[in-house]
C-alpha positions in Angstrom: -4.7 -14.8 23.6 -7.4 -13.9 21.1 -6.3 -10.8 19.3 -8.0 -8.5 16.6 -5.7 -6.3 14.6 -7.6 -3.3 13.2 -5.7 -1.9 10.2 -3.8 -5.1 9.7 -3.0 -4.6 6.0 -1.1 -1.4 6.6 2.7 -0.9 6.9 2.9 -2.0 10.6 0.1 -4.5 10.5 1.7 -6.5 7.7 4.7 -7.2 9.9 2.9 -7.4 13.3 0.4 -10.1 12.4 3.0 -12.8 11.6 4.9 -11.9 14.7 1.8 -12.3 16.9 1.0 -15.7 15.4 4.6 -16.8 16.0 4.1 -15.7 19.6 1.1 -18.1 19.9 -1.8 -15.8 19.7 -5.0 -16.5 17.8 -5.2 -13.5 15.4 -8.1 -12.1 13.6 -7.6 -9.2 11.1 -9.7 -6.4 9.6 -9.6 -4.0 6.8 -12.0 -1.4 5.3 -11.8 -2.8 1.8 -13.2 -6.4 1.4 -11.4 -6.7 -1.9 -8.0 -5.9 -0.6 -5.7 -8.9 -0.9 -4.6 -10.5 2.4 -0.8 -10.2 2.7 -0.3 -13.6 4.3 -3.0 -16.1 3.0 -0.9 -19.0 4.3 -1.6 -17.9 7.9 -5.3 -18.6 7.8 -6.3 -15.5 9.9 -10.0 -14.9 10.4 -10.9 -11.8 8.4 -13.4 -9.1 8.9 -14.4 -6.0 6.9 -14.8 -3.1 9.3 -15.6 0.5 8.6 -15.4 2.1 12.0 -17.6 5.0 10.8 -20.3 2.4 10.5 -20.7 0.8 14.0 -22.8 -2.0 12.6 -19.8 -3.3 10.7 -18.3 -4.3 14.0 -21.0 -6.9 14.7 -19.4 -10.2 15.5 -15.8 -9.1 15.0 -15.1 -8.5 18.7 -16.7 -11.7 20.0 -14.4 -13.4 22.5 -11.6 -10.9 21.6 -9.3 -10.2 24.5 -6.9 -7.7 22.9 -7.3 -5.2 20.1 -4.4 -3.6 18.2 -5.6 -0.4 16.8 -3.4 0.7 13.9 -5.8 2.8 11.9 -5.3 6.4 10.8 -7.0 8.7 8.3 -4.1 10.5 6.7 -4.9 9.0 3.3 -8.5 10.3 3.6 -7.5 13.8 2.8 -8.4 17.1 4.6 -10.5 17.2 7.7 -9.8 13.6 8.6 -9.4 14.3 12.4 -13.1 14.4 13.1 -13.6 11.1 11.3 -10.7 9.5 13.3 -12.2 10.6 16.6 -15.6 9.3 15.6 -14.1 6.0 14.6 -12.3 5.7 17.9 -15.5 6.4 19.8 -17.3 3.7 17.8 -14.5 1.2 18.5 -14.4 1.7 22.3 -18.2 1.6 22.5 -18.2 -1.8 20.8 -15.2 -3.0 22.8 -16.9 -2.1 26.1 -20.0 -4.1 25.1 -17.9 -7.1 24.0 -15.9 -6.9 27.3 -12.6 -6.6 25.5 -9.8 -6.7 28.1 -7.3 -4.3 26.5 -6.5 -2.1 23.5 -3.0 -1.2 22.2 -3.1 1.9 20.1 -0.4 2.9 17.6 -0.1 6.7 17.8 2.5 9.2 16.7 5.2 11.3 18.3 4.0 14.9 18.6 5.2 18.3 19.5 4.3 20.1 22.7 1.6 22.1 20.8 0.7 20.1 17.6 -0.3 22.3 14.7 -0.7 19.9 11.8 -4.0 18.1 11.4 -2.6 14.6 11.4 -0.7 15.2 14.7 -3.8 16.8 16.2 -5.8 13.8 15.1 -3.3 11.4 16.8 -3.6 13.3 20.1 -7.4 13.5 19.9 -7.7 9.8 19.1 -5.4 8.8 22.0 -7.5 11.0 24.4 -10.7 9.4 23.2 -9.3 5.9 23.7 -7.9 6.7 27.1 -11.3 7.8 28.3 -12.7 4.3 27.8 -13.3 1.8 30.6 -11.2 -0.7 28.6 -7.5 -0.3 29.5 -5.5 1.3 26.7 -1.7 1.3 26.0 -0.6 3.9 23.6 2.7 3.6 21.6 3.9 6.7 19.9 6.5 6.5 17.1 7.9 9.0 14.6 9.2 8.0 11.1 9.2 4.2 10.7 11.8 2.8 8.3 9.8 0.2 6.4 8.5 -0.6 2.9 5.3 1.4 2.5 5.9 3.8 5.3 4.7 7.0 3.7 7.5 9.2 5.2 10.2 6.7 4.2 8.8 6.3 0.7 8.6 10.1 0.1 12.3 10.3 1.1 13.3 7.4 -1.0 11.5 8.7 -4.1 13.1 12.1 -3.7 16.7 11.2 -3.0 16.6 8.3 -5.3 15.8 10.5 -8.4 16.8 14.1 -7.6 20.4 15.2 -7.3 19.2 18.4 -5.6 16.2 18.9 -3.3 14.9 22.3 -2.2 12.8 22.0 1.0 11.3 24.3 3.7 13.8 25.4 6.4 12.0 23.0 8.7 14.0 20.3 7.0 16.4 20.9 9.9 13.9 19.6 12.5 15.2 16.7 14.6 13.5 13.3 14.6 14.3 9.8 15.9 13.5 7.3 13.1 12.8 3.7 14.2 13.3 0.5 12.2 10.1 -1.5 11.6 11.6 -4.6 13.2 12.3 -2.7 16.5 8.8 -1.3 16.6 7.2 -4.7 16.0 9.2 -6.1 19.0 7.8 -3.4 21.2 4.2 -3.9 20.0 4.3 -7.7 20.2 5.9 -7.8 23.6 3.4 -5.3 25.1 0.8 -8.0 24.8 2.7 -9.8 27.6 3.1 -6.7 29.8 -0.1 -6.1 31.7 1.7 -3.4 33.8 1.7 -1.2 30.6 -2.1 -0.8 30.8 -3.2 2.8 31.0 0.3 4.2 30.0 1.7 6.0 26.9 5.1 5.1 25.6 7.4 6.7 23.1 9.1 4.4 20.7 12.3 6.0 19.2 15.3 4.8 17.3 18.8 5.0 18.6 19.6 8.4 17.1 18.0 11.8 16.7 18.8 13.5 13.4 17.5 16.2 11.1 15.3 15.3 8.2 18.1 16.6 6.0 20.6 14.2 7.5 18.2 11.3 7.3 17.5 12.0 3.6 21.2 12.2 2.8 22.0 9.0 4.7 19.1 7.2 2.9 20.5 8.4 -0.4 23.9 6.9 0.5 22.2 3.6 1.3 20.6 3.7 -2.2 23.9 4.5 -3.8 22.8 7.9 -4.8 24.1 11.4 -4.2 21.6 14.1 -3.2 22.1 17.6 -1.7 19.2 18.8 0.4 18.9 22.6 0.8 16.5 24.3 3.3 15.0 27.5 2.0 13.6 29.9 4.6 10.1 31.0 3.7 9.4 28.3 1.2 5.6 27.7 1.5 4.5 24.3 2.7 1.8 24.1 0.1 4.5 24.6 -2.7 6.7 21.8 -1.2 3.6 19.5 -1.0 2.8 20.3 -4.7 6.3 19.5 -5.8 6.1 16.1 -4.1 3.2 15.2 -6.4 5.5 15.2 -9.4 8.4 13.2 -7.9 6.8 10.6 -5.6 4.3 7.8 -6.0 3.0 8.3 -2.4 -0.7 9.4 -2.5 -1.0 13.1 -2.5 -3.1 13.3 0.6 -0.5 11.4 2.6 2.4 13.5 1.2 0.6 16.8 2.0 -0.1 15.6 5.6 3.6 14.7 6.1 4.9 18.0 4.7 2.5 19.9 6.9 4.1 18.2 10.0 7.7 19.0 9.0 8.0 21.9 11.4 6.7 20.1 14.4 9.4 19.7 17.0 8.8 16.2 18.2 9.1 15.3 21.8 10.0 11.8 23.0 11.1 10.1 26.2 12.0 6.6 25.0 13.6 5.3 28.2 10.4 3.9 30.0 9.7 1.7 27.0 13.4 0.7 26.6 13.4 -0.3 30.3 10.2 -2.3 30.0 11.2 -4.1 26.8 15.0 -4.0 26.3 16.4 -4.7 22.8 19.4 -3.8 20.6 18.0 -0.9 18.5 18.8 -0.9 14.8 20.7 1.9 13.1 19.3 3.9 10.2 21.7 2.3 7.8 20.9 -1.2 8.9 17.2 -0.5 8.8 17.4 0.7 5.2 19.6 -2.3 4.3 17.0 -4.6 5.7 14.3 -2.9 3.6 16.4 -3.4 0.5 17.0 -7.0 1.3 13.3 -7.7 1.9 12.6 -6.2 -1.6 14.8 -8.7 -3.3 12.6 -11.7 -2.3 10.6 -13.1 -5.2 6.9 -13.0 -4.4 4.0 -13.8 -6.7 0.7 -13.0 -5.1 -2.5 -13.9 -6.9 -3.6 -10.3 -7.0 -1.7 -7.0 -7.6 -0.5 -5.4 -4.3 1.5 -2.3 -3.6 5.1 -2.8 -2.9 5.6 -6.3 -4.3 9.2 -6.5 -5.5 8.3 -8.6 -8.6 5.9 -5.9 -9.8 8.6 -3.2 -9.3 11.3 -5.1 -11.2 13.1 -5.6 -7.9 14.2 -2.0 -8.1 14.4 0.0 -4.8 13.9 3.1 -7.0 10.5 2.1 -8.4 7.7 3.6 -6.4 6.1 1.5 -3.7 2.6 2.7 -4.4 1.1 1.8 -7.8 -0.8 4.2 -10.0 -4.0 2.7 -11.3 -6.3 3.1 -14.3 -9.3 0.8 -14.4 -12.7 0.3 -15.9 -15.4 -2.2 -15.0 -18.5 -3.5 -16.9 -21.3 -5.8 -15.9 -21.7 -8.6 -18.4 -24.8 -10.8 -19.0 -22.7 -13.9 -19.1 -21.2 -16.4 -16.7 -17.6 -16.1 -15.4 -16.8 -19.1 -17.5 -17.9 -17.4 -20.7 -16.0 -14.2 -19.9 -12.9 -16.3 -19.1 -13.0 -17.9 -22.5 -12.8 -14.4 -24.0 -10.0 -13.4 -21.7 -8.2 -16.5 -23.0 -8.1 -14.9 -26.5 -5.8 -12.1 -25.4 -2.8 -11.8 -27.7 -4.3 -13.9 -30.4 -6.1 -12.7 -33.5 -8.2 -10.4 -31.4 -5.1 -8.8 -29.8 -6.4 -6.4 -27.2 -10.0 -6.2 -28.6 -10.0 -2.4 -29.2 -7.9 0.2 -31.0 -5.0 -2.2 -31.6 -3.3 0.5 -33.6 -2.5 2.3 -30.4 -1.0 -0.8 -28.9 1.0 -1.3 -32.1 2.4 2.2 -32.0 3.7 1.7 -28.5 5.2 -1.7 -29.5 7.0 -0.1 -32.4 8.3 2.7 -30.1 9.7 0.0 -27.8 11.2 -2.0 -30.7 13.0 1.2 -31.9 14.9 1.4 -28.6 15.8 -2.3 -28.5 12.8 -3.5 -26.5 10.7 -6.6 -26.9 7.6 -4.7 -28.0 7.3 -6.5 -31.4 7.4 -10.0 -29.8 3.9 -10.9 -30.8 2.0 -14.1 -30.0 1.5 -16.5 -27.2 3.8 -19.1 -25.8 0.7 -21.3 -25.4 -2.2 -20.3 -27.6 -4.6 -22.8 -25.9 -4.5 -21.6 -22.3 -3.1 -18.9 -20.0 -0.2 -20.4 -17.9 1.9 -18.8 -15.3 5.4 -18.0 -16.6 4.3 -18.0 -20.2 4.0 -14.8 -22.3 1.3 -12.9 -24.1 3.2 -10.7 -26.6 5.7 -8.9 -24.4 3.7 -9.4 -21.2 4.6 -12.2 -18.8 1.9 -14.1 -17.0 2.4 -13.9 -13.2 -0.9 -15.4 -11.9 -3.8 -17.3 -13.3 -6.9 -18.0 -11.2 -9.3 -19.9 -13.6 -12.5 -18.0 -14.3 -11.5 -15.3 -11.8 -8.3 -13.4 -12.3 -5.3 -12.9 -14.7 -2.2 -10.9 -13.7 0.4 -10.0 -16.3 3.6 -8.0 -16.0 4.5 -5.3 -18.5 7.6 -6.2 -20.5 8.4 -3.2 -22.6 11.1 -0.6 -21.8 9.8 2.2 -19.6 10.8 4.2 -16.5 9.1 2.0 -13.9 7.4 -1.4 -13.6 3.8 -2.2 -14.3 1.2 -4.7 -15.3 -2.4 -5.5 -16.3 -4.9 -7.3 -14.1 -8.2 -8.7 -15.3 -10.8 -9.7 -12.7 -14.1 -11.5 -13.1 -16.5 -11.1 -10.2 -19.7 -13.2 -10.1 -22.9 -11.2 -9.6 -25.4 -14.1 -10.2 -25.6 -17.4 -12.0 -25.3 -15.8 -15.5 -24.1 -12.3 -14.7 -20.7 -11.0 -13.6 -18.5 -8.0 -13.6 -15.3 -7.7 -15.7 -12.7 -5.3 -14.3 -9.5 -4.4 -16.2 -6.7 -2.5 -14.4 -3.5 -1.0 -15.6 -1.0 -0.6 -12.8 2.3 1.3 -12.7 5.1 1.8 -10.2 6.9 4.9 -11.4 10.6 5.5 -11.3 10.6 9.1 -10.0 9.7 12.1 -12.2 10.1 10.4 -15.5 8.0 7.5 -14.4 5.2 9.8 -13.3 5.5 11.8 -16.5 5.3 8.6 -18.5 2.1 7.6 -16.6 0.3 10.9 -16.9 1.2 11.2 -20.6 -0.5 7.9 -21.4 -3.3 8.4 -18.9 -6.0 9.6 -21.4 -5.2 6.8 -23.8 -5.4 4.3 -20.9 -9.0 5.2 -20.1 -10.0 5.2 -23.8 -8.5 1.8 -24.3 -10.0 0.3 -21.2 -13.5 1.6 -21.9 -13.4 0.1 -25.4 -11.6 -3.1 -24.4 -14.1 -4.0 -21.6 -17.1 -3.2 -23.9 -15.9 -5.4 -26.7 -15.0 -8.2 -24.4 -18.4 -8.1 -22.9 -20.0 -8.3 -26.3 -17.9 -11.4 -27.2 -18.7 -13.0 -23.8 -22.4 -12.7 -24.5 -22.0 -14.5 -27.8 -20.1 -17.3 -26.1 -22.9 -17.4 -23.5 -25.3 -17.8 -26.4 -23.5 -20.9 -27.7 -20.8 -19.7 -30.1 -17.3 -21.1 -29.8 -14.7 -18.6 -28.5 -12.1 -19.8 -31.0 -14.5 -19.0 -33.9 -15.4 -15.5 -32.8 -14.6 -12.7 -35.3 
């Protein structure tokens, strides 16, 4: 079957796409960001960049498609996202009807009898819009998904992993049925083979109902931590959401949406789906254990991605989502000339701008026993994977295109630097430098925000100086002789 997965790069899509391919389907994928790295380049999926708020972006993506998995939501888009979600759903079904798509499977959310939070109202409204289409729709509703990158799970992990005591709204006693990602993927993948599910809505729930408080404490136990969770009647939701911003790496818009839904008393009738697709459901402890096992697998992508264990020092307590400081500059030089300048990193030019600030940080690291004063390059002639530049370790080198290095100094988290060269024309390109950081709880976030002003200053000066040197190389000077 020819399948298009819309929202394929999200938490569920990253697991669903490989399973669909294993099941023999021809899978195409889409994302809103054309520059977002594909999680499984070895699978060779056809890729489209689709913004459902721009109907013209769907052109060609639905040709010959028989089944669409619709996994998109707008929680990360901030307030008032429900209207945009409804508009996106209308644009999708309009295009699907024209393309004569045979079926849509929509990933929704468990909701209460009278949804009050915006993100739950958006789930209901989107499901209603899709159900009104002439294309048959199957809706699957799930609550908290235990998976790497699942916003609710990551919020809990960040909190119980770093705080011995958590104060929360009294709604922390609300009961929910968390489901393991592997169980949800079985349901979603098998539904493609169940035409009798067309036009129906199914609830996907784990084997147990439990309060948020119990779930957090059980997750803490799996992480080897101790955390007491106290519900405080009358604690404002806005205050709880604000506190999350200083203890979790989850984007603030997502965290606020999740906290707003804490008091919703979810309803679920999982029996119809369990009868349609029987399976042995995974316990909460086993689901968390599987997440931790997955995060011990060494993985070196060509481009920085959220959640990659290598970038997080293989620590389950380093935030899944990376903080990012970046600056880009257009350069009147070819990618080859810019790359020759990048190849000078760590040599006599050090970091091209305000090296005294880098030196101060290196001395601080050295003072606590870190490798900050390990200057120089393992190989001064070229950048090679596995070699070092000062205390940085090179993780990926794409000649004339991208360099990824991992931060080596002692700090509360894991991070790195990524330099990307994007061609604009024959003799013009864009140089982008990013600093990325996976914080370890409050101290990791405090570390990031303390250095944030310096990051931007350094990046602005660094890109400007590198652009100047690249122009000189383009004019014929030898990179090694630049001063």
